[in-house]
N, C-alpha and C positions, 0 to 999 in steps of 0.2 A: 821192752826198753820202752821210755816215753821221755819226751824233751819239753822242756820247760824253758818258755821265751818270754823275755820281759817285752812288753809293748809299748808304744810309744804313749797312749794315751788309753784308760779302760772305756770301755763300751762303745757306742756307735755301732750295736747290732740291728737297730731298729727295732721294731715292736717283738715283744719274747711272749712265750707262752709259758704261764704260772699254772696252768690246768683250771684256774678259777674264773678268771675274766673272759672277756668275749674272745673267741678263737681268732687269731692272727691270720690274715691271707696266706697264701702259699701252701705248698705241702711238704718236700724235702729239699735239702735237709730241713729237720725240725728244729726250729732255735727255741730252746726254753730258759727260763731262770736257772739257776745252779740249784743243785739238792741242799739240802739241809738235814743233818745227822744230829739228832737232839741226844743220841746216847751212842758212844763210841770210847771203849776202855785201853784200845789199842789197835795197831795196824803194821802190816808189813815188816813183821818180826820186832816191832817197838812196842814196849809196853808203857802207858800213860800213867802207870801206879808205880812205876820205878823211880824212888827218890834219886836215881843219879841220872835221870835222862837230862840230855843237853838239847841245845837248840838245834844242832846239826841231826841228831837222831829223831827229834821231832820233825825236821823237814822231811825226812825220809818218807815218815808214815803220812806227813799231809800232802807231799808230791802224789803219793799212789792214791789219795784219798779223791784229789782233785782230778788226776788220772780216771777216775771212777765217776766222774761228774759232781763230786760233793765239792762245793764251795764255802759253806759254812757248816762248822762242826762244835759241839759243846765236848771236849775231852771229860771222860767220866772217872770219877775216883770213887771206889767202892770203900764199905764198911773196914775200919781198922781201928785199932787202939788209938786214944786221942794225940798223942804224941808221933805216932807214925802217920795219922791221917795228915796232920799239919805238916810234917816234913815232905810229904807226899804232894800236896797241893802246892806248897810254897815252892818246892822245885817245879813242879809242872808251869806254875805262873811265871817262874824266872825262864824257863826254856821256851815260852811263848816269847818273851820279850825278845830273846837273844836271836830268836831263828828268823829265816827270810818270810814263811809262809804265815805264821803264828799271827802276826799283827793284822794279816789281810783275813782270814778263815776262823780265827778262833775270837769270838767276842766275847767269851765266858765259860764257865765251867758248869757241869753236873756232877752234883754230889748225891750219891745213892747211898744211903745210909749215914750212920749207924743207927739210925732210929727205926729199924725193921723188925718182923716178927721173928725170934730166935729158933721157932718150932721147927722141928723137921718137915720139910717137903715147902715151908714158905721161904726159910733161910736161903736157900738154893746154895750156891758156893760162897756166899758172905760166911766169914766166921762167926757164929752164934757168939761165942763168948765176949766178943768185941761189940755186941749190940746192948743199947742201954736206954734209958727213958729220953724222950726227947729235951732238948736244951737250948732255950735261947740263946744264952751267954756262949756255948761253944761255937754255933753257927756265927754269931755276931764276932767273935773273936777271929775266927778265919776270915770272915770277911774284912776285916781291918787290916791282916796281913796280906791280902792279896791285892796286886794292882788292875787286876781284871776280875768282875762280879762274879758271883755264884748267880748262875740265872736259872736253874732248874734244881730244885730239891727234892727227892723222893723219899716219903716216910709212911710208914705204916699208923696209920691216924688211930687204931685202938692201944696206941703203946702211950703211955703216961704223960702227960704233956705235950702229945703230938698237935691238938688242936689249936692250943696256945701259940705254939711253934707255927704250924699253918697260917694262921691269922697274923702274926708277925712277919712273916716271909713274905706274904702276898703283899703287905702292906709295903714290904723294902721292895717291891717291885720283881720278885722272884716268882717263876712259874711253879707251882706247888703242884707236885705228883703224888699219887698213892701207889705201893709196889709192895712186893713181899710181905703180903697183907693177909690176916684173915678177917678183915672187917665183913660183917653182914650189913643187911640192909638198913639197920638205924646208923650203924657208924658210917656207912659209905654217905647216906642223908647229912650227916653231922659234919663230914668232913667237906662234902660240896658246900654247905652252910659256911664253913669257916675260910672257905678260898681255895681248896684243891679243885683242880680243873683238869688233871690229864691222870690217866691210868698207865703206870710204866709197863712196856712189855705184857700188856693183859693175855690172861690166857696161861702164862708162866710165872714161875715164882709160888706155885701152888703145889700140894698133894696130889698124886695121882689119882687119890680117891677123895670123893667129896661128897656130901646131900646131893641130890638131883637137882633140886630147884633152890634151897635155903642155903646158898653158899656165897662166897666173895665176887665169883665171875659173874654170876647170874645179877648181883646187886649191883657191880660196875657197871655192866652192859644197859641195864635199866635206866642209871642214872643221867639223863640228857644234860646235865652240866658239865660231865665230863668228856674230854676227848679221850682217846685210846690210841697207845702205839702199839705197833704189833711188828714182831720179827718174822718177815715172809721169806724164810729159807727153806720150807718145808720139812725142816727137822724140829724145830721148837713147835711147830704147829702143823699139823696135815691140813693140806689145801681146802678140804672139806670145811673143817672147823674153822679155819680162818674166814673162808666165805660166808660162814654163819654170823660170825663176829662184826666183820665189817657191813655185814646186811643190817645188823641191829645197830651200829654206831653211824651209818652212812657216811658216804665219802666225803662229806664236811666236815666229821667231828673223827677221821681215820688218820693215822700219822704213820708212816713207815719208819723204822729205826733200824739199824744193824745189830746193836748190843754188841759191835765186834771186838775181840780180842787182838793180842798180837799176833797168833796164828791167821788173820784174816789177810788176803792177797800173798799169802804164804805157802809154801808146799807141806805135805802131811810132815809130823813129827812133833818135837817137845818145844813148849814155848815157857816163857814165865808171864805169871798174872798175878800182879798184887802178894807177891813173896809166895804165890803156890805154884808147882809144876801143873802144866796143862798139856793135853794131847790132842792134836788134830786127825782124826781120820782119814782116811781116803775119801770117805763118802761126805767130810767136809764137817762133821759132830765135832765139838770140842766139850772134853771133859777132862775130870782130873781122873789120872789112871787109877783105874780100878773102883770109880765111882761111878752110879748109875747119872745122876744129875749132872746136866749141863753146864760148862762154867764159860758162857759167853756164847758168842759166834764167829763164824767165820765168812759170815755174809757181807758182800759189797753191795753198797747201794743201789747202783744201777741195776745189779742182778734182783734184787728186790722189787725193782720197778718191774723189771721184766718178767719175772715170775707170776706178779699177780696178772698181769695182761694175758700171760701164756694159759696161765690156770683158768681163765674165763671171769676172774673175781671184778676186773674192773677193765674198762677201755683206758687206753695210754693217757688221756688226757686225766682221768679221774685218778690214776695212778701217779701222775704228776703231782697234782694236787696233794695228795698224801705225802709225798716226797719233797714238797718245796713249798706251796702256799700255806699249806693249814701249820706246818712248824714256824714260818715265819710269823703269821697270824699269832701264834700262841707267846712267841717270843717279843712281838711289840711293846708290852708295858715294860717289861724288863728293860730294853733297850733304850727306849724314851728314857725311864727314870734315870738311867747313867749315861744318856747323850751320845749314845752309840749309834752311828749310821753304818750299816751293813755297804761295804763296796759292792759295785756294779758287778754283777756275773751273768754267764751264758754257758749254754752247753748245746752243740750241735749234734745231731743223732741222724742216723740213716733210716730207711725205711724199715729196716730189722733190729731196729731199736740198739746199734752198734755207735758207739761215741767217736764221732769224728775230732772232735776237739772240745776243752772246756778251758773255760776264763775266770779269775778270780781276782779281780783289780786289775792291775797293769800286766797279771803272769798267765800266759797261754800254754797248756798243757796239751801236745798232741799224742795221744797213745801210740805205740809203736813206731815213733819217729825215732831218730837217734841211734 
């Protein structure tokens, strides 16, 4: 159980560490900026791709995320037929407005699809039949129907019209990412020139077998204009592979995400995700029953940070940079475009990287209290 308390005024913590600036004086508790999750499909039993989502249900998920140190998130909506996609996004937008935590923690959304590669291995758990050529009018139409902006758009740059969409979206202030893509070196270069700045969950959304050098993974690792997000659960990527990828990108261009679904912060069992049944195993892997491909994760952001420290991939400040400063930096153009200021946030950690409390705006969450 966690307790959520409204404070008299936000902030007032003194110097906060974001992993990027000078290290503040002092040791523990370690006071840091709140964590940022650019890709979260659901949490604590709640599916963000459910057109019946309510403000109260969204608050359940956001309170659980705040308990895990996340102060800012982009609820993520995945590939669906156009009418269903619009229904899900408008329902989510409405739920944010009606919730207590949404206006504090949710500045906008991540649209992952439907302009992805439908080939086996690249599509992942996204429905290939709903994927199609990139469409500026479709995205522009969605934007007009939402009170909050689409801040992050993931597409496959090799799809027809994708580079035009990338240029338009970047011009609108969106962070444009590539993922679920078969893009080779020339495609990746063209994407970066069109304004793509992030690889979505790099190392995943790929077939199990690729050419050893000429492949989408190597091409994206080599493109210095691309940041890369990673799912550090030890399931999506083995730690040794994650270490090599973060070494290639460096701590200044690496971002931790969860890609969490409703099975995160929840026990093993069956859950719903975007109209699909998914199953969380006792080990924390999430799959469609009877299918080999992963369907999101059960990862919690604080665990992602702890994992890369424990695996010797990064020290705690570099891990924090990947979970806070770097994603904030990527969101800055979109936030500025829409005149959005993120509320003050903070997380207090003990020497074992357990969270003592976390705050977003006026709301403080104390894990294990209440």
